[in-house]
N, C-alpha and C positions, 0 to 999 in steps of 0.2 A: 588650186592651180597645179599644172604640170610644167616642169622646167626641162627643156631639151638642151643637152650639151654635146658639143662636137666630139667625135670619137677620138681624134688624135690630140687636139689641144686641151680637151676637157674644159672648154670655155662655154659659157651660156650663150646660146644662139637664138632661142625662141621660147616664148611662154604660151602655153595652151590654156584655153578657158573652158570651164565645165558647161555642158549643156544638160541641165537637169530634165528637160522635157523628153529626152531620148534615152535616159537611163532606164535600166531594167526595173528600177524602183521609182519610176517617174510618178510624181504626185504633187509637184510644186507648180507654181504659176509660170506662165509664159514670160512674165517680166523678169524672172530669174535666169532665163536661158543663157544670155550672153553677158558676161560680167567684165568689168574693167580688170585688167591684169594686175595682180599684186606684185609689185617690183621689190625684190628683197634688197635690203640695205647693203648686203655683202657684194652686190654687183653694181654699185653706184656708177662706176666708170664704164660699164658695158653698153654696147649698142645692140639692142635686142629686138627681134621681130615679134610683133603680136600675132601669134599663130592661130591655127584653126581650133574649133571647139572639139571637145572629147566627151565620151560617156562610157558607161559600163566599165568603170575603173575599179578593179578588184585586186587587193593585195592579199596574198596567202602566205602565212608563215607557220612553220612547224618547229616546236622546241628542239633545238640542236639539229635541225634538219632543213628541209626545203624552204626557200624564200623566193617567191615569184610575184610577178605583177603583170596584169594585162589591161589593155584599154583599147577603145575604138575611136577612130576619127573619120570624117568624110573622105572618100577616096577621090573626089573630083575637084578639090581645092588645091591651088598652087602651093599654099603654105603647108600642105600635108607632106611635102617633100622632106621636111625636117625629121619626120618619123620614118627613119630608114635604119637598115641593119647596122649594128655597131655603135650607133649613137647612144648616149646615155639619157635616161629620163629620171627625174627626181621629183619628190614631193616632200612637204613637211608633214610629219605624222601628228597625232593628237597631242603629243608632248613637245611639239615644235622642233623635233630632231629631223635632220635630213636623211632620207632614204634614197639610195641611188641604185639604179638597175640598168643593165645593158640590154638593148633591143636585140634579141636573138633570132626571132622568127616573125615574118609578116605574112598575113593572108589578106589578099584583096578579093572582095566579093562584088559581083554585080547582080543584084536581085531587086529588092525594094530600095533602089538607089545604089550608089557606089560607096563602099565602106572599106576601110583598112583597119585590121585588128593587129596590134602589136603584142607579142608574147615576150616577156622580159625575165631575166634572172638577176638576182642581186649581185652587185659587183664583187662580193667575196668569192664568187665562183671563178674569178680570175686566178685564184690560188691553185686551181687545177693545172695551170700552165707552168707552175714552179715545182721543181722536183727536189725533194730532200733525199740525198744519196745514202747517208748512213749517220744517224744520230741516235744516241741512247741517253736522253736526259733523265736525271733523278734528282730528288730534293724537292724544291718548292715549285709550285705551279707557275709562278712568275718566271723563273729561270727556264723552265721547260717550254713555255709558250714563246718566250723571247728567242730561244734556240731554233724552234721550228719556223719562226717568221723571218729569220735572218735571210737577207737578200731579196725579200719581197717588198711590195709597196705598203704593207700593213704594219701598223705599230701596236705594241702592247698597250692596252688601255687600263681599265680598272680590273685588278685581280684580287679576289678575296683570299684570305688565309685558309687554304684547303689542306694543310698538312703536307706530309711527305709521301711521294709515290715515285713510280718509274714507268717509262714506256720506251718504245723504239720506233724508228721509221727508217726503212731501207728501200731506196729507189722507189719512192711513191710520192704522190702529189703533196704539196704543202697543206692543202685543205684536209687531206686524209690525216696528215701528221697532227694538225691542230685538233681535229676531232678525236684522235687518240689521246691527246693530252686531256681534253675534256672528259673522256671516259675514264682515264686512269685516275684523275684527281676528283672525279665525280662532281664536275662543275657544269655550268650552263653558259653557252656562248651568247654574246650580244654584240652584233655588228653595227657600227655607227660611223657616220662621216661628219666632218666639220669643214665649213668653208673658211679658208684662211688665205688672205691676199688674193682672192679670186680663184684659188685652186682648191682641190679636194684633198683633205687629209683623212686617212683611213685608220680606224681603231677597231680592235677586237677586245672585248671584255670577257673575263672568265669569272662568273659569279657563283656563289654557293647556291643561290636560287634566284631565278628571274621572277618578277612579279611579287605579289604580296597577298596577305590575307586581309582584305579591306572590309570584309563583312558584306560584300556585294551579294544580293539575292536576285536570281532570275525566277520569276513566278509566272505561271500560266495565268492569263487574263491581265497581266501587267506589261511584261515586255517579252514573253516567249510567244512566238507565233506558232511554232511546232517543236516537239521534242521527241527524240527517238532513243530508246535504250537497246543496246546490243550486248548480249552475253556470249562470249566466245570461249569454249572449253578446249579448243584444238591444241593449245600450247601447254596444257596442264601436265605436270609431272608430280608423282608422289615420292620419288626418290631420285637422287642425283649422284653420279660419280664425280669426284673432284680431281682435276688434272692441272698441275702447275707447269713450271718451266722444265725443260729437259735437264736431267741430272748430268752434271759434268763428269766425264770419264777421266781416267788416269792419262790418257793420250791427249787430253785437252779438248776433245770433242764433246758432244752431248748425246746421251742415250735416251732411255725411256723417260717419260714425264714424271715429275714429282707427284706422289699421292700422300694421303694422310693415313695409310694402312697401319703404320706403326703407332698411331695414337689410340688410346683407349679412353672412352667416355661412357657415362651411363646409358647413352642412346646409340653407341657405336662400339661394337666389340673389336678387340685387337685383330688386325689382319683384314678387316673389312674396308674396301675402298669406296664405299658409298654411304650416304646418309639418307634416312627415310623419315617419313612422318606418318604416325599410326592413324591419326584422325583423317588425314588426306587419303590414306589407303582405304579406310572404311567407306569414305564418301565417293572416291573417284577411282579406286583400284579396279583391276580386271577380275573377272570371276575366279574363284579359288584363292583369293587373297594375294593375287599377283600385283606387284608394283608396276606403275607406269614409269619406267626408267628414262633418264636422259643424262647427258654429260655436260658438266660445267668446266670450262677451260679458262685459266688465267695464264697468258703467255709469259708473264714476268714473275709470278709468285715463286719464291724459293723457300718459304717457311711453311712446313706442314700444318702447324697450328693455325696460322693465318688463312691458309688454303681451306681448312675445315670450316672456319668461321664464314669465309666468303661463300662457300658452298651452301652453308646453312641459310645465309641471307638470301641467296638466289632461290633456294627451295621455298622460302617463305613467300617469295613473289610468285613462283611458278605453281604452287599447290592450290591456288584459287583461280577461278575463271577471270578472264580479262573482261571488265565491264566498261563500255564506252557510251557516253551520252553525246548525241549530236543535236544541236539546237539551232533553229532559225530565230533570231532575236532582233528586237529594235534597240539601237544604242541610244538610251535616254540621255546619256552624256552629251550627245550631239545637239540637244536642245540649247546648249549654251552657245552654239555657233549660229543660231538663227535669230533674227530680230525683226519684228513687224515694221513695215515701212509703207508709206502711202502708195508706192509704186509696186509693191509686192514684197517678196522675201529676198533678202540679200545675204551674202556670205560675209562672216566676220572672222578676222584672223585670231589665232589663239592669244596674241598679245593685247587684243582689245575685246574683253568680254562683252557679250551682247546681253540683251534681256529678252525673255520670252514669256508672254502672258504675265508681264509685270514682275518677273523674277530675275535675279541675277544668275550668272553662270555658276557661281559657287554653290547654289542650292542643289545642283545635280552632280557635284563632285563624287558623291558616294555611289553613283551609278556607273562610274568609270570601270572598264575592264581591259586588262592587258594580258598578253601572252605570259603564262606562268602563274597567273593569279589563282588563288584558291577561292572558289565561289560556291554558293549554295544554289541548288536547283530544286524548285518546289512545284509539283503538279499534284494537287489533291484529288484529281479525277482518276488517276491511276488506281488500280486495285491489286496489291495494296498501294496506298498513296506513295508518291515519289517525293522523298525528302532526303537529299544526299549532298555531301560536300565532295567536290572534285576539282582537280587542277585543269586549267585551260592549257592544253598541250598543242592545240592547232587552232588557228584563227583565220577566217576569211572575212575581210572587211571591204565593203563597197564604199569607196571614198565619197560617192555622191549620195 
């Protein structure tokens, strides 16, 4: 189900029903097309309209990045009026958490019927409207995140122990400031909402790692429909200059950036401002033994030794090609949400596990996959065969 909330009051005003027969992955029976609305207990006192059907509902989320949602409804039904700019649309995800989005753009089409497609952004984008004028937090991630969210509608949620770091925000959006905290403390953001007293309470978590290593395996002929491997060498560097914070001058200003030139190590002579990798040079260097140089900058680092180590860490990442795997997959976990019925197939809420082919939903828990998970990808028809472990850093999920 999709739940529509009024822009100003943020109160539930309509519930939309899925139409599986019109989804881009249609394959279910006509009997499942129009379902009775699931009315959440959180809104027991609300008067709500049973709205129009929807289809092609796709949620896209990128780790520490983009979070969008789109869906389509009929354009010729009166109750489609609730799908309008500014209103909020929400759904419960596979873990029963609320995900809220603001309808940002609408496209009405008249072709094979009348349709309205809504393009939405997660409500954390409202932090673009709040400005952090001048803050320079240091210490714990909890204190830094709390400082950047001050004066907004967002609350600090779960924050892992990420050690000490520092960052700054100067006349920029609160969203940019929060992302700077995530980068500085090397954490991963998780945005979530809770319904309390009929209203929306907003939380942002900062975790050491989203997802988990569950042992999930995607295999061709099991749940992979297609797999693509992309190898990108455009960002490779075999050597990096390291640059830190501007060095404070006697007058109180800041001059040239900090370097690690005064440090001598077995792989870096005294006076050299860059660090290189011999193996990467042999594999990826330019003709004549020329390094592929780039510059690493840490705006806040004031310790040359730490700057050297950070530059080494960045070089370890940059000296190899970026390899990305894109897969079209079937979510076998979803079998837990379908149950045979004499009239067809119907939708089961996460709170009430269904059965499928005589099995309970728990039989498929090992097939679950979430953003941030470490998964295995197996396709033995590749030459050489493809067997790799990789993190899920981007996820497009069709709700239907």
